[in-house]
C-alpha positions in Angstrom: 136.9 155.6 151.6 137.3 153.4 154.7 135.7 156.2 156.8 132.8 156.5 154.3 132.2 152.7 154.5 132.5 152.8 158.2 129.9 155.6 158.4 127.5 153.8 156.1 127.8 150.6 158.2 127.2 152.5 161.4 124.1 154.0 159.9 122.8 150.6 158.8 123.4 149.3 162.3 121.0 152.0 163.6 118.0 150.3 161.9 117.7 147.3 164.3 118.5 149.6 167.3 115.7 151.9 166.4 113.3 149.0 165.7 114.1 147.6 169.2 113.6 151.1 170.6 110.2 151.3 169.0 109.1 148.0 170.4 110.2 148.9 173.9 108.5 152.3 173.8 105.3 150.9 172.5 105.3 148.0 174.9 106.0 149.9 178.0 103.4 152.6 177.3 100.8 149.9 176.9 101.7 148.6 180.3 100.8 151.8 182.0 97.6 151.7 184.1 94.3 152.9 182.6 93.6 153.2 178.9 93.1 155.8 176.2 89.3 155.4 176.3 89.0 156.4 179.9 91.0 159.6 179.1 88.9 160.4 176.1 85.4 159.9 177.6 86.1 160.8 181.3 84.8 159.1 184.4 81.2 160.1 184.1 80.6 158.3 180.7 83.2 155.5 181.2 80.4 153.0 181.8 78.7 153.6 178.4 79.5 150.4 176.5 78.4 151.8 173.1 80.6 154.9 173.4 83.5 152.8 174.6 83.2 150.3 171.7 83.0 153.2 169.2 86.2 154.8 170.5 88.0 151.4 170.6 87.3 151.0 166.9 88.1 154.6 166.0 91.6 154.3 167.6 92.2 150.7 166.5 92.3 149.5 170.1 89.9 146.6 169.4 92.7 145.0 167.3 95.5 142.7 168.7 98.5 144.5 170.2 100.9 143.4 167.4 98.5 144.8 164.8 98.3 148.1 166.7 102.1 148.2 166.8 102.3 147.5 163.1 100.0 150.4 162.3 101.9 152.7 164.7 105.2 151.7 163.3 104.0 152.3 159.7 102.9 155.8 160.6 106.1 156.4 162.6 108.3 155.6 159.6 106.3 158.3 157.7 106.9 160.8 160.6 103.3 160.6 161.7 103.0 160.3 165.5 99.2 160.8 165.5 97.3 163.5 167.4 97.6 164.5 171.0 94.6 163.3 173.1 94.6 166.6 175.0 95.4 169.3 172.4 94.1 167.4 169.4 97.1 168.8 167.5 99.5 166.6 165.4 102.2 165.4 167.8 104.9 165.7 165.2 104.1 169.5 165.0 104.2 169.8 168.8 107.5 167.9 169.2 109.0 170.0 166.3 108.2 173.1 168.3 109.7 171.6 171.6 112.9 170.0 170.3 114.9 173.2 170.0 114.3 174.1 173.6 115.5 170.7 174.8 118.6 170.7 172.5 119.4 174.2 173.6 119.3 173.2 177.3 121.2 170.0 176.6 124.0 171.6 174.7 124.3 174.3 177.3 124.5 171.7 180.1 127.3 169.8 178.2 129.3 173.0 177.6 129.1 173.9 181.3 130.1 170.4 182.2 133.2 170.5 179.9 134.1 174.1 181.0 134.2 172.9 184.6 135.5 169.4 184.2 138.4 169.7 181.7 140.3 172.5 183.6 139.5 171.0 187.0 140.4 167.4 186.0 143.6 168.5 184.3 144.8 170.6 187.2 144.0 167.8 189.6 146.1 165.4 187.6 149.1 167.7 187.3 148.8 168.6 191.0 148.1 165.0 192.2 148.2 164.2 195.8 148.1 167.9 196.7 145.3 169.9 198.4 144.2 171.0 194.9 143.8 167.3 193.8 142.0 166.4 197.0 139.6 169.4 196.6 138.8 168.4 193.1 138.0 164.8 194.1 135.8 165.9 197.0 133.9 168.3 194.7 133.4 165.5 192.2 132.2 163.2 194.9 129.7 165.8 196.1 128.5 166.4 192.5 127.9 162.7 191.9 126.1 162.3 195.3 123.7 165.2 195.0 120.4 164.4 193.1 119.9 166.8 190.2 116.3 167.8 191.3 117.6 168.7 194.8 120.4 170.7 193.4 118.0 172.5 191.0 115.6 173.3 193.9 118.5 174.7 196.0 119.6 176.8 193.0 116.1 178.3 192.7 116.0 179.0 196.5 119.4 180.7 196.5 119.7 182.6 193.3 116.0 183.3 192.6 114.2 183.7 195.9 117.0 184.8 198.3 119.4 186.8 196.0 117.0 187.6 193.2 119.7 187.4 190.6 118.1 185.0 188.2 114.5 184.1 187.2 113.2 180.9 188.8 111.5 179.5 185.7 110.5 180.2 182.2 112.0 180.3 178.8 112.9 182.9 176.2 114.2 181.9 172.8 117.7 183.1 172.0 116.4 184.3 168.6 114.0 186.7 170.3 116.3 188.1 173.0 119.6 186.4 173.6 120.4 188.3 176.8 117.1 187.4 178.5 117.5 183.9 177.1 120.8 183.4 178.9 119.3 184.6 182.2 116.6 181.9 181.9 119.1 179.3 180.8 121.8 179.6 183.5 120.0 177.8 186.4 118.6 174.8 184.5 121.9 174.4 182.5 123.9 174.6 185.7 121.7 172.0 187.4 122.4 169.6 184.5 126.0 170.6 183.9 127.2 170.3 187.5 126.4 166.7 187.9 127.8 165.8 184.5 130.9 167.8 185.4 131.4 165.6 188.5 131.7 162.5 186.3 133.8 164.2 183.6 136.2 165.6 186.1 137.1 162.2 187.5 137.4 160.8 184.0 139.7 163.7 182.8 141.9 163.3 185.9 142.2 159.5 185.3 142.9 159.9 181.6 145.5 162.6 182.3 147.3 160.5 184.8 147.3 157.5 182.4 148.7 159.6 179.6 151.4 161.3 181.8 152.8 157.8 182.5 153.4 156.9 178.9 156.7 156.9 177.1 156.0 159.7 174.6 155.7 162.1 177.6 159.2 161.2 178.8 160.5 161.5 175.2 159.0 165.0 174.9 160.6 166.1 178.2 164.0 164.7 177.1 163.8 166.8 173.9 163.6 169.9 176.0 160.0 170.8 175.8 158.6 172.8 178.7 156.4 171.0 181.2 153.5 173.3 180.2 153.8 172.4 176.6 154.1 168.7 177.3 151.1 168.7 179.6 148.6 170.9 177.7 149.6 170.4 174.1 150.3 166.7 174.0 149.0 165.0 177.1 145.7 166.8 177.4 144.9 166.4 173.8 145.2 162.6 174.0 143.4 162.5 177.4 140.4 164.4 176.0 139.6 161.6 173.5 137.9 159.3 176.1 136.5 162.4 177.9 134.8 163.8 174.8 133.5 160.3 174.0 132.0 159.7 177.4 130.6 163.3 177.5 128.6 162.5 174.3 127.4 159.2 175.7 126.3 160.9 178.9 123.6 162.6 176.8 121.3 159.7 177.6 121.5 160.5 181.3 121.2 164.2 180.6 118.1 163.8 178.5 116.6 161.6 181.2 117.2 164.3 183.7 115.5 166.9 181.6 112.1 165.4 182.3 112.4 166.4 185.9 114.5 169.6 185.4 112.3 171.0 182.6 109.3 170.5 184.9 111.0 172.3 187.8 112.0 175.2 185.7 108.9 175.3 183.5 111.2 174.8 180.5 109.0 174.1 177.4 110.9 171.1 176.0 110.2 167.5 175.3 110.9 166.5 178.9 108.2 168.7 180.4 105.8 167.6 177.6 106.4 163.9 178.6 105.7 164.7 182.2 102.5 166.5 181.4 101.5 163.7 179.0 101.9 161.2 181.8 99.8 163.3 184.1 97.1 163.6 181.5 97.5 160.0 180.3 98.2 161.3 176.8 99.6 158.0 175.6 100.4 158.9 172.0 102.4 161.9 173.1 104.3 159.8 175.7 105.2 157.2 173.0 106.3 159.9 170.6 108.3 161.9 173.2 110.2 159.0 174.6 111.0 157.7 171.1 112.3 161.0 170.0 114.5 161.3 173.0 115.8 157.8 172.3 116.4 158.7 168.7 118.4 161.7 169.7 120.6 159.5 172.0 121.1 157.0 169.2 122.2 159.7 166.7 124.4 161.3 169.3 126.2 158.0 169.9 126.8 157.7 166.1 128.3 161.2 166.0 130.4 160.4 169.1 131.8 157.3 167.3 132.7 159.4 164.2 134.2 162.1 166.4 136.3 159.6 168.3 137.7 158.4 164.9 138.5 161.9 163.9 140.3 162.7 167.2 142.2 159.4 167.1 143.0 158.3 163.6 144.9 155.3 165.0 141.6 153.6 165.7 140.9 150.9 163.2 137.6 151.0 161.4 135.9 147.6 161.7 
C-alpha cells in the first residue's frame, strides 16, 4: 500500500512541474524574433495593415499574452496543440506520427550506452590501477570531450562514405523491415550511446569501487564465495542502482541531442521536426514539440524513481 500511495503522490507532484514547463515553453517561444503573422503572409504582404489585423484576431494574437497562454493551456489539456502553420495539419497528429521514431532512437541509444558502460566500468573497477582501468578512464574522458554532432559526422564519413557499410541517413520502421531498420539505426544510436556510455562508465566504476569497500563484501568472501560470485552477483547488483537511475535521468540530455542528431541523419522524429519548425518559424509546432519532449523527460523521471524503489527496497517512501 505504501508503494501505491508513493506512486499517487509522485503523480500529483507532476502537475505543478508540467504547469511550470508549459509556462516556460510558451514564454520562451514568444521571445523568439519575428511573429506568426510574418510567417503566414510573407514579406511581400507584410505591410498590409488590414490583413495583419485580420490574422492577429484569427489567431488570438491581439489579446494579452496571459490570455493567449490561458487559451493555449486549455487546448493543451485537451490534447489540442493547434495546427501547423506550414502543413496546416493538426500538430497532435504530426507529433503522434513522430514520437515512435524518437523513442525508438532514444531507447536504442540507452541500450548501447548500458551495453558498453556496465561491462567496461565493472572491469575497470575490478582491475583498478591497471592498464585496463587506465584505458577505460581515457576512453570515458574522450567520449565526454567529443561533441555528439562531431562524432556523428565522423561516423557518417567513416562508415558510410569511406567504407560504405551503413546508410548515412534515413529511417525504416522496424515494423516494415527490421533488418533494414537496424542498418539505419546503428549510426544515430551509436552517436547518442557513445557519449552517454562515457558518463555511465565512470559512474559504474565509481559505484563498483564504493560497493567493493563495504563490509558485506568482506563477509561474503569470508564465507568462501568465489571472487567472481562476490563481484558480479552481489557487488555489481548494488552498484547498478545509481547507474540505472542516472541513465534514466540522462534521457533529458539524450533528447536534447536528438534535435541535432535527427537533423544530421534525417531521422523523422520530434527533434528534426523542432529544427525544421524553427527554420520555418512554425511557432505552434515548436511549442508543442518542446513540451512533448519535456513531458517525456518528466514521465521518465517518475519511472526511474519507481524503478529505483523496486531495485532497492530499503529506500524509505516519503
